N, C-alpha and C positions, 0 to 999 in steps of 0.2 A: 504495499499499498506505499505511494507516495505522500510526504505532504509536505510542504512550504510558508516556510517562511512569510507569513505576510508581510511587507514594508520599502517600503520604497524609498532609496535614498540614491543621494548625489555621495554621499562619503562614508565609506564602510569599512572598517577597519580588518575585518575576518582573520587573511594570512598576522596580524598580532594579536590577537582574541585567543584568554587562556582557558584550556580546555573548564568545561565545567561534568562534575560526574553530577550519572543521575542522586536526587537528591526524593521524588515527586514524580508519579506517574501520572503521568498526562492520556492515556488513552480512553479515562473515560470524559474527556474532554475539558477536565477537571481546572483551570488556569486557563485555559481559552475560551472557551464560550458561558450564558450563562443557563450552570447545573440549580443552581437553586433557583425554587418559585417566591423564595420571601427574603426578608434582611431581618436581623431582631436587633432596632438602634437605642444607644446608651447614649440621654444626653444630659451634656452639662458634666462631663465628669473632669473634677480639678487635678489636672494633674503638676500642677507648681504654683510661684509666685513669687510676684517679685516687686521693685519697685518702675511706673512706669513713670513718663515724663514730665507730668502732671509734680512725681513727687512721690506719690500715693502709692499701695500694698495694692495690689492688681493679682486679685483668681487666675489663674490660665486656667482655660477650659478648653474641654475638646468633645467628639460626637464619634463616638465608635461601634460601626457597624459590621454584625458576623453573620452567615449565612443558618438561618433558619435549619432548625435540626442538626446541624453538622456534627459527625459524628468523630472528627479525624482530628487527634490532640495531643497535636500542631503545627498551626498555621501558621505561612506567612503573613507579614504584614505589610503595606500599605500604608503612609505618613503621609497626607496629602497638608497644601501649604497652602491657602488662597490668595490671591493676590489685590489691587487699590492699590500700588503708590505707596505704602506704607504708611496712607493717613487713613482709607478705609475696607470696606470689603468685612466677612465673619466668615466662619466654620461650613457657614448654611450659603451660601454662594450657589449660582445655582447653578455652575458648569458642574463643581466640586462633590455636590452631592450628587449631580448626575453620574459621576465617579465614580464616589464612595459605594453607591449600589451597584451599577454594573461592578466593580472588581466582586464588590462583596459575592454576589450571588454568583461568581468566578468560580469562589472559592476561596477569597483571600479574608482577611477582618483585617478591617480599612479605619483609619481614621480621619478627620478634621476638625485641626487648632485654630483656634486664634490665637496669638500675637499681642505680645507692647505694639500697636502704633502711636504715629507721631514723631511729632521732629522735635529736638530742644530749641524756645523762644520762636518769636511772628513768621520771620521769616526761615527758609532750608537754606543753610551754607552745606559747602562737599562735608565743614567738619560736624555735623551735630548729623547730616545725612547716613555717615560713613558709621555714627555714632547708632543711626537708628539699627540698619541694614543687620550693624552684630547683635543690635540688642535682642532683636528677632531671632537670630541664628541661635543663638544661644537660649532662647528657649523649646526653639525647636531640636537641640537639646535636649532639655530637661521630657520634654515631651516620649521623645527616647528612650533615656532613660530609665521613665515610669511603664516601660512595656520589658527591657530587663526587667527592672525590679520585681514585680508583678508576676518573670516566670517562676523568678527563684523564690519567693513567696507565697504568694495565694493561689496562681496562678489563675486568675480568673476567665484571662482575655487565650488560654492555651494560644502565644504564640512560641515562633522558631527564630527562633534571637537568632541562628543562622541566617537566618533571612530576610531581616531587615531591610523597606527598601523608604525613602522617599521621592517624592512629588512633587513637585511645584506651577503653578502658574502668575507669570509675570514680578509681581514681588514673591511670591509665594516659589518663583524659581530661582532668586538672588539666594533665597534662604536655601533654597538644596545645595545651591552649588557652592555659596561660600561655605555650612558645614560639611560638604564632601575637603574640598580643597582648603578650605582655612581654618591646618588644623595643625601648627605651632606656634610656638609662644612669640620665637622668632619672626613671623609673618602678619602678626595685629596693627594693623596701622599707626600711625604715632597718633593719629585725632582720641584713638582709642586709647585709656588708665586700665589698665588690667585685672589694679588691683579695686577699681569699681564696677568694675563689670564682670569683675570670679573668674580673667583669665577664659582659656580657650573653653572649657566647661560650662563656665556662664555661671550664675548663683541662682538660676530661678526654679531648686527643688530637685529630691530626687539623688543628694550628690552619694559622689562612691559605685555607681555602676554606671556601661556601658556607653557612650554616646556612639560607637560606629555601627555602619548600613552597611547593605552589600551592595548595592550600587540608587544610581539615584537618577529621575527625571525631571527631565527641564524645558518646562515648556514658556517661550518667550520671556529669555531674562539673558541674566551676565552676571559678571564676575569681576572684580575689581582690579584683578592684574591676576591675566594667566598662566605667572609667574609659578605660582602659586602646585598650581596640574605635575605632579611628580612620576618619572621612571614606574611603569604597571601600575596608577591610582586609578584611586574610585570608578568601578562601569558609569557608563552616564550616555542618555537618548538623550538626542536636543531635535527640538523640532521647532523652526523658525521660520517669518515672513516676512521676506525682502522687503515689503514698503511697509513693515512696523515702520512709526512715528515716534514711539514711547520710549522702548527698548530697541534702541540698535541691532539689529543683523549683525554686524562685526561692531567692532570699533569707531565706537565717539564721543562726546560730551550729550551726557544722558541729562535732560529736564525734569522740574517738576513745578508743576504749576506757574509755569513757561520759565523757570530760573532755571538756571546751565547751572550745573552742580562738578560736575566730574565726571573726565574719561572714566569708562567699561568697555570692558570686552564682553562683545554679543557668544549669540551661539555660533558663527562661524568661523570668529578668532579664537574660543575654545576649542571648536572643530580642530583650526589649526594643532594648535600646540598639542591636540592628547595623538592626534597622531605621530605627531615629532616626537612624544612620550613612550608609545608603543601601550598608549590608553587602551581600553575595549569601548569603543562608542561607537555609535548608528550617529544619523542626523539625516533631518528629515527637512529641506527646505520646500515650504510654499509658496512657489514664483506667481511674486502681484500681490501677496495677500499682508490685510494687515494688523495689526494688533492684534493678538490669540484671536483671530477670524470664525474660532471653536466654539465660544461664548455666545454665539448670533448663530451658526449658523449649521444642522443637525451633518450635513456632508464634509465640512471640517471636523468634525466631532469625532468622528466615523473612521476620520484618517488618522485621528490619534490612537485610536481604539485599533485600529491599524494594524498601527508601531507598538502601541506603550505590548500590546499582548503577549507577541509573541520572543517582546526585548524581554519584560519578567520573567516570560513562560523558559528559553534558555537560559537564566539565568541559575534556575530554578536545577536545571536540565533538565529538559525535559525528550528524552529521546526522541520522541514519534516524530520532531522538530526538525528539521532542516534546512539549513542558509543555502539562501538560494544569491551568491555573490557576486553578479552580472544587472541589482534590480536597478533602472535610470529613472527618472523624469523627460529623459531627452526624449523620447518614444509617444509623445501624447495620442491622445486615440481616443473617440468618442464609441459609444453606443445606444442604440435608436431601433425602435422604441424603450426604451425604460423611466416604468416595469415593462416586464411584454412575458406571454403564457406561448409566444410564435416562435418566428425567427427577427435576427437580432441580427444589424446590419452593426459592421465596427468602420467606423471613418479614422481613416489611418493616411498618414503622411506618404508608405507605400502598401503592397498585399499583407500581412503575416505570417512571416516562417512556421510559426505555427502558433494558438491558440488554447490555449486548458481554463477551463473551470475549475473552482473550486467551493467546497463549503467552507463555511465559518469555520472550521475548527477544522482544515487544511485539505484535508482528504481530494484527495483526486477526484472527477467526474467524470471528464469527459477531455479528448483530447484533439484537435482538429489541425490536419497541415494545408499552410496557404488557400487559404480561404476571406475570404473581406463579410463571412456572414455564418449565426449560428444561431440550429435549431436547440429551442429551449424544454418543449407542447410535449418536453416523456418527465421533467422535469419537474419535485415534489413544490409547492411554496417553499414561498422563501428567501434571501439573504446568498449570494452565490458572489463569488469574485473571479474575473474574466481577467487573464494573464496576458498576453502578447509579449512573441518574441521577436526581433527585428532587428538583423543582425550585430546577436549576441550580445541587442539588450532585452528585457524586460522592463513592463510598463507595468500596472495594477490599474484593475475600474468596478466598480458597485456596481453588478446589476439583479434588478430584482426580480422573481416569477414571482407570478399574479395569477 
């Protein structure tokens, strides 16, 4: 049975990827698709506390999603951080709730955290903005430590601490990136007083436990300095639009409420550094897309799931998923009509050498040679993915059979 890793990426470092030994079985499609019908939500769980920019002590809360009826004794965890320019947003942001539900139904435990927001003073500056990012990152570390602590004490959430992931959107992606790569005392920016902020680990709660994560997902984020990314560092999936006018796609000065602050390295610069430091990474470029396009677009949210799902499953060591190392966005094509229950035409630059249809779990359903039309009348209703191969390049599109 053929399986396919469903992602579209211009930078793929499979040759530099360390081997992941299988720890989970994905034969039942767990971690690949939604195998649970519902989730159990625990809201407003306090994971720590610390002083905010107003000088008050703030309780730090998160929502935890668990697959209903799950009997697995040690489950992987994804901790999400919302966007909002470090000024607004919350753990109930619609995009984060969508992702938490999706991946909890797929067999993960997921959590969405609130973190400290705001900039000290009336107008943000480079120094106060740096402190804000650092403050929020230490909150995320406290949330990770919460689960390590629970696993070693009450074990309420049955987390496999060898498989903890962090994912963030926009400002939340800043947090994920800084948690992974700003991990040494010598790297702490000059604007941050380590004694005030509690060093690398921070002082937001659960001291004495680890805050290590296995891999991160960066959705439209940036980092203060790519030099923090070192040889064989934390694996990372990045996704970013080329027309992002909020967080730079590459290296540029970032603005908050119209105020230029400092230069940051966006996802494309991060990918170059990761390539040069042998970091297991994947990078999805959304050509022409604005900032966080998936928040208001189901199609872009599908694109997120198509990349995040196999990336995390690969980190879990799922042997049933194979990687296609020729994936590209260069070969654009259109399927029409879509949805369809009959014949579907493929409009592309040239007739595809090979056309393959896959189920959402990665099973090869059918294959065609040298054709611009496929017949889906015999397929069950549902979501499929079409892969075309031209000139040794592969591109994907979602197809709905109705």
